[in-house]
Each structure stands twice: as structure tokens, then as C-alpha cells.
N, C-alpha and C positions, 0 to 999 in steps of 0.2 A: 130817219136814223139820226140819233143823237149820240156823239161820242163824248167821254170825259175830256176835261182839259188836259192838254199835254204841254209840258214844259221842257225847255231845252235852251241851248245857246241863243243869245239875243232874245227873241220873242217867241219862239217856236211854241205856240199855244193857240187855243181856240180863240178867234175873234167872232163871236156870235153877236151880230149887231143888226138890229131890225128897226128902221125908221126912227120914230121919236124916242125909242127907249135906249138909244145908243149911249147916253151918258151914265147909265146906272145898271147895265144888265149883266147879271152873273149867270152861272150855269142853270140854277133853278128857274130863274126868271126867263132864260132863254127857252126852257122847255115850255113854259107857260105860254109864251107868244107863239112858239111853233105849233102847239096844239091848238091855240085859238085860230091861228091862221089856216090850219088844216080844216077846221070846222068851217071856215068861210069858203072853202073850196079852192083855195090856192094850191098850186102845184109846187112842192118843196124840191129844191135841189141843193146839191153842195158843190162848192168850188174850192179846190186845193190849190193854194198858191205856190209859187216856185221859191219863195224867199220870205223872210220876215217882211211885214208892211213897210213899204217906201214909196217914194214918188211915182214909180211904175204902176202902183195900185191906186193912185189918187182917184181916178175915174170910177173904180169899183166902189170905193167908200163914199164918194159924193153920191153915186146913185142909190147907195143904201140910205144914206142920211136923208135924201130927198124922197125916199120911198117911191122910186121909180119903178121897182119890180112889181109892187102890188097892183097898180092898174093893168100890167100885163099879165095879171093872174098868177104870179110867182112869189115864192117865199124863199129867201136866199140865206144859205148857211156858208160862211167863208172862213177859212182857217188856214193856218200855217202848219204843214206837217213837221214833226220832229226830225224826219229824214227827207230832204228835198229831192232825193234820188228815186223816190217811190211813187211820184205822182202819176206816171204813166201807167204803172202797174195797177194802182188803186183805180184809175179811171177805166183802164181796160178790162178790169174784173168786175166793174159795176159797183164798187164800193164808193165811189165819188162820181157824180154826174159830169162834172167838168173839171178841168184842171189848166194850170199855166205851166208850160214847159218850154223847151227850146227846140227849134226846128231840127237841129242836128240829132237831138235825142229821140225825137219822133222817128227819124231814119233808122237809128240804131234799133229802137224797139219794134218797128215793123220788120226788120231783118230777123228778129227773134220771134215773129209771129204774135207780138203783143197787139190786139186789135183796136188801135187807136187811130184817130183821124184828126188832123189839124183843121179846125173849122174857121179860124180867122188869125191873121197876123197881128199881134198886139204892138210890136216894135218892128218897124220896117227895115232897119239896118243894124249892124253889129254895135254892141256897146262895150264889148269885152276886150281885156288886154292882160298883159303881165305888168303888175304894178311893183316897183321897187323903190326903195329910198334913194333920193338923189345922191346920197353919200356913198351908195354902193357902186356908182359908176356904171350901171348897166345901160348901155345905150343901143344895143342891138341883141337879138336872141343868142347868138353864138357866145356872148359875154357870160352866159349862164353855165357854160360847160364846166364840169367838175364841181358844181354847187348844188345845193338843196333848193328846190322850188315847191312851194305850198300850193294846194288846190283843194277845192271843196268836195272832191270825190265824184264829181259828175263825169261820167265816161267820155262824153264828147270833148271835154276840155283837154284830155290827153291827146286827142287827135289834133286839136287846135295847136297845142304846144308843139307836137311832133312836126306839123306842117310848118310852123314858124321857125323851128330850128333847122329843118331841111332846106328851107329858102335861104338860110344864112349859112350853109355849109356844115351844120352840126346835125345831131340826131338825138332822139329821146333817150338813148342809151347813154348819152353824155351827162345827163342830170339825174338827180335823185329826187323823186316825187314824195311829198309828205302830205297826207290828208289832214287838213286843218278844219274841215266842216266849215261852219258859218263864219269862223273867226278870221277872215281874211285881213282885216285892218290890224288886229293885235299880232298876227303872224308877220305882217309886213314890217311892222315897227319894232319887233322883238329883237332884231339884229342877228337872229339865228338862221334866217333864210335869206337867199340872194333876192327873192322876189316871190310873188304869189300870182298864179294863173287864176283868172276868174273875176277880177275886179272890173267894175264898170266905171267909166269916165264920168257917168252922171250920179255917182253915188260914193263908192269907196275912197276914190282919190279926193274927192271934196271933203269927206269926213276926216281922213288922214291929215290933210293939209290944215284943216280948221283946228286940229288937235296939236299943231305945231311940228308936223312931220312932212316936209316937202317931198313929193313923190314924182317919179317919172313913170310913163305908161307907154308900153309898146302895143299899139293897137293891132289886132289880128288881121284886119283887111290890108294893113300896110306890109304884112310879111306873109303873103301867099294864100290866105284863106278867102275863098270867093265871098261876095256879098251874100248876106243871108238874113233871115228873120230872126232877130235875137230872142224874142218871146212870141209864142203862139198859144192860142186858145185851144184846147183838145177835148174831144169827146170820144166815147167808144163807137165802134161800128154799129152796135145795136141801137144806141141812142140816136145816131144820125138817121139810121134806117126806119126806126119804129116810132121816133117822137120828133118829127120835123117841126112841129109847131113849137115845142119847147125850145129846140135849138134856135129857131128864127126869132122867137120872142126874147130869149136870153140875149142873143147877139144885137137886137134892136135897142135894148136897155143898156147894154154895155157901150155901144156906140154913142148913145145919148149922154151916158155919164162921162165919157172921155171928151166929147165935145164941150160939155159944161165945164169940165176941169181945165181945159185949154183956155176957154174964155174967161173963167173965173178962178184963177190960181189960188187966191187967199181963201176962197170958199172951200176949194179942194183940199188945201192944207188944213183948214179947220176940221174937216171931216176925217182926214188922215190922222190928226192928232187925237181926235176923240177915240178912234179906232185902236191907236196905239200910243199910250202915254210915254213910250220910250224913245220916240223919234226926236231928232234934233232939227227943229223947225227951219233954222237957217240952211242946213245942209239940204233938207227936201226941197225947200224954196229954190235954191240954185239948181238942183237936180231937175225939178219940174219945169224950170225955164228952158233947160237943155232938151227935155223930152218931147215938148210939143211937136217939133219938126219930125221927130222920130215916129210919132204916132200918126201923124197926117203928113205925108210926103206930097207936097204940091197939091195937085188935083186928084190924086188917088183917094178913093173912098176908105174910110176907116176899115181895117181888117182885111184889105185886098191882099190876094196871094197870086203870084205869077208862077205857073208850071215850070218855066224856065229857071227860075230861082231854085226850085226844088231839084231840077235835074243837075244843075251846076253844083 
């Protein structure tokens, strides 16, 4: 299945990149390569990203550039949806084979009978927080009471914010939520909001500060939110049950891509830059240096998940 290019804030568009053709591939050329590989007997799959391409996706794009999927019998289509909140629905409905989402959102989706399964943890610990300009003087969640707080419309982030406020003696009713979509940094520096929920200390805070806007960040795990997997790879129940070879092959290539990205950050940044000409390389380089320990936590194998973490 091949969809047309989608545009939206930041990069929300197709990134159809396959091996050596990464530097010049458009929609028509993407079709050509997809059909050629289908003829070669490769199994095609789609992967819907959680956000526009950034350092968290470096292992994916390095795997694409080095053509690691083809020896595993796979042809990859990776894209950023225009609405990051629909990934679990498109995966559950079989419109996408795989997706990247959030542990908490998988729990919410399962409660609504969306047939999705987390098949691997991409990021082992929280990256999330409330980002505010230092000039706003927000030093604790209760400081947000009576103010507007932006967020990207992702349901679980309302729960995060509620937990953080309650841990500090306030409540979600004390703030006004504003859906700002992808535009967390512009919203944070606009001066119209007290802060934005959903910023990563591996990306948005770095980007804002490099643009001359010092930021403070209230990290979720420091204000009552249990340790969790920030990003998880998901598939549908049907894919897990009926196509285990595809799932296993996909995960093996992803693990190899992230292992290579950790060992060769400059090569990973090169691949990411080819995938998205809109990245700020210095920002992603700083983020990539911070993310290695979040992908590989000590001796834990890449993708490891602990049932206790899900119960908590």
C-alpha cells in the first residue's frame, strides 16, 4: 500500500527511503522501488512514526541507508503521520504494519479494545516533561495553577500532567489545556503559555535553548509518575499471531540499526539528515548523545520489556 505525501507542521510527510536511493527519491520513484522489491519477493511493511524524524529515529534511518532490511527479506516504508495520535488506530486496523507510540497510550488503547501489542521498548525510561521559559519562573507543577499549558493532544499526557499537579497539591482543573499539536517549541517561546507538556529533554529543550530561549523542565518521573517506557514499537494482535517471522525479522533489523547508531553517531546523523533535510544537526547530535543510555540500559538487551513496569 502506498499513500500520497502528507504535509503538516514541521515535517509531517512521507519519508519513503530505501537503501542507495535515499538521496533522490520522490513519490513516483518510491513506487518504482517498492514494486521492484515486491517482484524480488521482499515482504513490504509500513512503520508509522510517533513524531517528525529526530534523533530517536536515528537507528531506523541508519538501517534503511545501510539496506539492513533487504537481507532479512523486508522492504520498509517509514513515514510521519499528519496526526501523531492515530498511530495505534492505524496499526490496530491493519492500515500500518508497525508503529511507534507510547507505553501509556497503548494502555489507553487496550482499555478501548484497540487490538495493539507492544513488541519492544524503544526508549527504556521517560524523556518527557513540562517545558517553560526560565523567565516564567515555573519551578514546580503547582506554579502552573491559573495558567495556560500547551500539549500535543496526546491523551496520556493529560494524565501525566494531572499526576504531576496532584503530587504538588494542585489539580488538572487548575490549568487550561491548549492543544498546540507538533509546535511545542514555538508555543513555549511565544510568551502566551506558562509552559508546554510533552517536551523531551533530548530534543525540544535543546532546540529552544540553541535558539536563544533558556528553558526549565519539570521531568515527569520527579513528580509522581512511575518509571515507564517512553517509546514502544507496536503491532496488531493479528500481526503478532499470524506473522511471527515478520515481527522477529523486523525487530532484529531494528536492534542492529540502533546498535550501529550508538556506535557510529556521525553515520546515524548523516542518515537522519538525508531522511529529513529539516533537522538541525547540532541539536540532533546533542540529543543522540543523551539517548544511547536510554536505548540500551546497562546489560538489558535492546527492546527489553518488564511486565512489572507495565503493571506500575
